N, C-alpha and C positions, 0 to 999 in steps of 0.2 A: 582334510580339505586343502585345495590349492590356495596358495598365497596370491590372491588376485586383487590388485588394488582397485578400490572403488573411486575412479577419477572421472573427470568430465571428458577426458579423451575417449572413454568408452561411449558416452553419449554421442560424441561427434562421429566416431567411426560407424556406429550403428545407424545413425541418420544417413550417412553417405552410402552405406551398403544396401540399405533396405528401402529408402524413401526418396531416391534421387529425382523422381518425377513430380513429387509434391511441390506445391507453390508457396512462395512467400511474397506478399503484396505490401507495398508501402505507399502511402499518400504523402508525397514530398511537396515542398513549396511550388515546384514547377510542374507537378502532375504525378501520375501514377508510375511506379516502378514494379515490374514483375520479373521474377526469375524462380528457378527451382532449387531444391536442396543440393542438387548436383553442382549447379553454378556456385551456390553458396560455399560448398566444400572447397572448390578450386580457389576461390578468393580468400578463404580462411588460410589456406596453405601459403598463398602469396603474402598475406598479412603477417603470418608468422615470420617470414623472411624479412619483412619490413621492420618488425620489432627488433630482430637480431641486428639489422643494419643500424638502427638508431641506438644501439648499445644497451638494450633492455636485457637484463640477466634474471635468472631464477630468483624469485622473491621480491623483485623490484615492483613498486606500485605504479600502475599505469592508469591515468585518469580518463574518464569520458565525460563530456559536457554536452549532452545531446538529447533530442526528442526520441520517440520510439520509431525506429526504421531499420531497414536491412543492414546498413553499415554498422549500426549499434549492435545488432545481433552478431555480426562478424567479429566485432571486438570482444563480445561476451566469450566467444570460443577461442579465438586466436590468443588472446592474452592469457587465459587460464590454462590452455593446453600446452603452451610453451613453458609453463612454470612460473610466469609472472602473476601479479595479483591485480585483478580487475577492481578499479575504484570508480564506481558510478557516482558522480557529483550532482547534487540536487541543484538544478538551474534556477530554482525559485527562492533560494536562500538569499539573505542580504549579502552584499559584496564582501563585507568584513568576515562573515561566516564562511563564505566560499574560500577566501584567502586562508582562513584559519585551518580548515580541514585539508586543503591541498598541502599546506606546510606540515601539519601534524602527521599526515599520511606519508609525506616525503615523496610525492609523485615525481617521477623523472621525465615522463612524457605525458602530454595532455592532448587528447583528440577532442575536437569541438565542431559543432555545426557552425557554418559560416554566419548564419543569422544570429548567432549568440556571441559573436566576436566582441562586440562593444562592451559586454559585461566583463570579459576577461581583460580587455585593454585598460579598464579603469583600475585593475588591481595587479597588473603585471609587475609593477615595482615592488610589491610586497611578497611576491612568490620567490622562495629561497632555493627550491630544488628542481624546478621544471627546466629541463635542458632543451626540449623540443616541443613546439606546438604543431599539430597536424590538423589542417582545415578540411572538413568533410563537405563537399559540394559537388556539382556536376562537372565542372571543368578540371583541367589538369594544370591550371595556373593558380597559385595561391591568391586569395582575395587581397584587396587593398586593406591593410591592417598594420597597426604599430607593433603587433606581437612579433617577437624575434627570438630565435630563428623560427620561421614558419614554413611548412611544407604542404603540398597538395596531397590529399589522401589518394586520389585516383592516379596521380602521377607516380607516387611511390609504388602502388600496386602494379602499375603497368611495367615498371622497371624491375620488379622483383621476380625471382625464380618461381615457377609454378610447382616446384617439388620441395617438400620439407619433411624431414624425419623427426617425428615427435619424440622428445626425451622421455625416459621412464620417470614417472613421478610417484611419490608416496601419497596414499590417500589422506594422510594427515597434513600434507602441505597446504599452506594458505592458497586459496583460489580467488577470494574476493573480500572486499571490505566496503561496508556501508556505514554511514553516520546517522545517528538519530537526529530528529528534527530540532533538537535543542531548545525545548520550551523553557528550560531553566539552565543557565550557564552555557558553556560551550557544547556544541554537538559532540557526542561520544562515538568512537569507532567500534564496530563489531566486525571481527574477522571470521570468514566462513572457510572451512576446509573443503577440499574436494569431496571427502567422505560425506560431509554434511549436505552439500548440494546434491550429490548423487542420491542419497537416501531420501532427501526431501522431494526430489524430482520423482522418484519411484512412488513415494506416498501419494503424490497428487494424481497418479494414474488409477488409484483404487476407486472402485465403484461406490464405496461408502465414504469416499473423500470428495474429490472434485470430479473424478472420472475423465481425466484428460486421455484422449485416445486418437488413433489414426483417423477415425471417421469424423472428428470434429474440425470445424473451422473456428479458430480461436482469435479473439481480438482483445489483447490486453490494453485497456485504456489506462489502467494504473501505470504510472511512468516507469520506464526502465531504469530511471535514476532513483527509484524508491524501492528498496529491498528487492532488487532484481525483478521488478514487476511481479512481485509475489512468487517468484520462481517459475512462472508460466513459460517464458521463452526456453528455459532449459528443459522443462518437462515436455513441452510441445515438440521440440526437436527430437527428444529421446524416442517418442512414439510416432513421429512423422505427421503431426497435425499440420494442416494448412494454417499459416500465421498471417494475420492482417494487422498492420501497424498504421495508426492514424497520423503519425508525424506530428506537426504542430496544429493539426486540424482538430481542435478539441471542443468546438461549439456543439451543442446538442443536435442541431440540424445536420451538421457534418457527420456526426457519429451515426445518426439514424440513416443517413444516405449510405454510409459504409456498410452498415448491417444489411440494408436492403440489397445493395449491388453486389456485395461479396458473399451473400448468403451466410453470414456469420451465425454460428450455432451456440457458441459459448463466449461470453464477454465478462470482463472483470473491471471493477472500479469502485470508488468510495460512494456512499449513499447520496451525497450531494449531487454527484454526477447524474444518477438515475432520477433524482427529483427533477432536474432540468430536462432530461429526455422525456419524462412522463408528460411534462407540459407540452412538448413538441408533438408527441404521439397523440395526445388528446385532440389536437387540431386536425389530425388526419393527414393523408398524403404520402405516408411511408408504409411499405410492406415489410414488416419485421417478423413474418410468420416462420422464418427459418430459425429464429433465436428461441431456444428452449430453456437455456439456463444463464443466469447472471450470478457471478460470484461477487459478493460485496462484503466489505469489512472496513476497518480503519476507525469506524465509530458505529454506534448502534444503528441498525437498519429499522426505521419506523415500521411498526406492524402494518400501518395503513398502506405503506409502499408495497410490502409483500402482497397484500390482498389485492391492490389495484392492478399490479402487473399480472397476477395469476388470473384474476377474474375477467379482465378486459382483453388481455392479449395472450393468455395461456403460457406466460413466461414465469418460470420458477426462479425466484431470487433465493440463492443459498447464502444464509448468514454464516459468516466465518469470523474467527478471531485469531490474532497473532501479534507479533511484535518484531521490530528490527532485530532484536536479540535472538529471534527464533527462526530466522531464515525464510519466511516468517510464520507459516501456518501452524496453528496449534490445535484449534477445534473447528469443527464443521457441523452445522445444524441440519442433519438429515433425519427424516422419520425412520424409526425402526419398523420392521415389517408389520407387526400387529397394530401399529398406530394408524395405519391407513384405513382401518375400519372405524376409527374414532369420528366424532362429529367434526364438522368443518371448524367450529369454534375451538375445539381442543387441538386440532392439528395446527392451526395458525398460532395458538398460544405456545406450542412447542417450537415451531419454526422461528418465532420471534426471539427465541433465546440464541445464545452464541454457539450452542451445540456441545457435543462431547468430544473428548480427546481423540485425535487421529492416531492410528497405530504408530508407535514409536515415541509418543509423548505421554508422560505421566504427570498428573496434577493433583493438587490438594489445596485446601484453603485453611488459614489459621486466624485465630482471633488475636487481640492485642497482647495476650500473655504467651502467644506462641503455640497454643493448643489447637489441634485440628478441630474444625467445626463439623457438625453433623451434616450429612447429605440429605437434608429435609426440605430444600427449596425455600427455606425461610431465614436461616441463620446466616448473616453476612460474615465474610472473612476475606483477608487478602489472599489473592490467588498466587500460588507457587507452582512452577513447572520445571521439569527436567527432561532430558532426552538427547539423542545423538546429534541433533542439529540445533541444539540450544547452546548459546555461548556460556562460557564459565568465567569470563572477565571482559572488561573493556580494553581496547587497544591502548597501550602505554598510559594506563590510568591506575596507579597504585592505590587510589582511594576508593576503588569500586568493590572492595571485599564485602561490604554490608549488603550490597545489591545481590550478591551471589552466595550468601552465607549458607552453610550447611549442605552444600551441593545442590541447592535449588536457586532458580532465578526468582527473586521477589519482584513481582510484576508491577506492584503499585495499583492494581485493579482490585476493587472490592466486588466480590461476587457472592451469589448463592449457588449451591449445587443441589439439584434435586435427586430423588432416589433412583432415577434412570441415568444419572451421570451428566445431565445437561447443565451447563453453567449459564448463568445470567449475570451480565455485568450490571452491578448496582451503580457504580461510579468509579472514577479515579479517586484515590484517597484525597488528593488535593482539591477535587471538585465537589465532594460531598458538602451538603449544607448541614451544619451542626447546630441544631435548634433545641434549646432547653435540655441538653444532654442526650438528645436523640438524633439519628441520622435521617436526612431526607435525600432521596436519590434524585439528582438533577436529570439523570438519563430517563427515569420513569416519567417524570413530568414532561420532558421534551417530547418523548415518544407519544404521549397522550395528546399534547397540544398539536403536534403535527398531524394527528388524525382528524383534526377539525377541517371540514371541507374548504374553508376559506383561508387556511394557513399554508404557506409555502415552506417556511423554516422556523425553528424556534430553538433558543438556547436559554438555559436557566443558570443563574449565578447566585452566589451568596453575597448578601449585603449585611454589614455589621449592624447589630441591634443591641441597645443598652440593656434590655431585659433577657432576651432569648439567645444572646451571643451572635447568631446569624439568622437571617430569614431569606427565603427565595424571592428573586426578582426574575420575571419571565420577559425575555427579549424576543419579540415576535415579528416575523416578516410576513405580511399578508400576500396572498396571490395578487398579481397586478390588477386584476379586475375588481378586487375588493379593497384596494388601498383607499383609506379615508372613510370606509364604511364599517370595518370591523372594530368592535369596542372591547374594552377591558372586561366589562360586565358579561359580554357574550363568551369570552374565553373562560372566565371563572365559573359561569353557569355550566359550561361544557365539562368542566373538571369536577364539579362538586359531588357527583355520584360515583366518582372513580377513586377518590382518595379521602383519607381522614381530613377533617377540617383544618387541622394544624399543619398539614402538608401543603395546602393551597398557597400559591404565591401571594405575597403581601401587595404586590403591584405588577402591572403588565405595561410594558412600554413597546411602542411600535417603531421599528427601525427599517431602513432601506435594504440592508443586507447584514448577514452574520459574517464577521471577519473569519477568514479561512487561513489555515496554516499552509505551508509550502506544498503539502500533499493532499490538500482539500478537506482536512478535518476542521470542525468548528474551533476557532482560536479563542478560548474563554479567557486566556491571559489578557488579550487585547480588550475584550469586553469588560473585564474587571478594572482595567485601567480607565476605560471610558466612563465607567459608572462609579469610580472610586469615591466621589463626593456626593453620591446620590442619597437623597433623603426619602425614606419610605413614608407612606401616608401615616399620619398620627404622630410623626416625630418632628414636625415643623416647629420652629421656634425653640 
């Protein structure tokens, strides 16, 4: 066989040669921007020359600090195809975390949206390696900012040569780096090779995976600064999908408007996003008939959400699971052919699981002794994964060996695996409620509570208990129209025929909102801090 490197350059050249007429749409602060993949390719070539002019060499880390839009997509390809390393920086992290990861990655150039300049201005004095700041905006004059030295993105492109000869790269060269959200300690860096991104992009096009194809109009709402928007921008470009980027317009009404006006067919984002959009769609006024599939993950998708979107609007939510360490997709919950004849109840029960491994990923689960658990859908164990787009270590972290012991990534997720190979996340190891020597799944309780018609969101945390070690506390956000009306007794009555009595929460508290992480997941760490001194009923005095 030919020695043909699997690099992102192939994705770029394929897009250029085959799909030049297809459109890329971005909703920017000042309005809509539209152009084609042909326009995109010409600008990527200019941008490659810009990087060279700024002194970027092979292997250098180049940071992006931006929303989802066409310039960010240009950086995805120009940085990686010149041999540098794309570092997408999470704009929602705390400033001290942003400074830490920029220094840890040793970024030499940082591209940023003008609207986000103030965040960087507050930490510039802490940045040790950034030599150039490049502002992305509409004009050719840099914005008023204390960042130095600062350049205008558009001015640099206008001055650059339109011709660039791509260097030969090895498929094992580093192409990107993303950092985990850092729920404990500092965020950890994960480096992606060209080969990993290529194979992951190819996997997403599989009909039993996501089914990314030329005929789709794809809207990745999941941020481009979070695990490369789940790899969708790379995969969509590879097959010529029309791409629709919302920019900073992340309100449910704005996203519904985009779906309607751009005739989006496939969208992707975390469950909390679709919970918000459900509220908007229920009020009417938007035509989302073009949308046939939603890819959702990051946390468990409530079964009630799957059912509502399919029954009311004919939209299939595909439940998926992955991690930053996995580029990120690992499993996808699609029905097997013979399952389509099952009852609706049986089909939704399967689709509510996180699914089976996509081609290229291998998984297993082990108990506390390291023994593989049976695939019986009942026995819990920690999920282990391995494959060609799964990391084998964290970047510059010699203490990460335990996380990758034995050639497997130890995910920290507790799962069951059924006889069909579908995994169901029971919990994160750290989020399990350990009561009387038994495990209680906070995820199962949350999913059940969110099926209540008056509940918007719910999170369950463990509260210390003198007899049982820990007991569950349910933190519930009622839908706006039911605030002040929903009671603890109503929630517990709703749960009592779904779980053993000892699983039921010892108490239910009603709160205004569930704290979220920088990527939209429920932040139970914050909840545990808020309720650190909470006294459960029966423990007073």
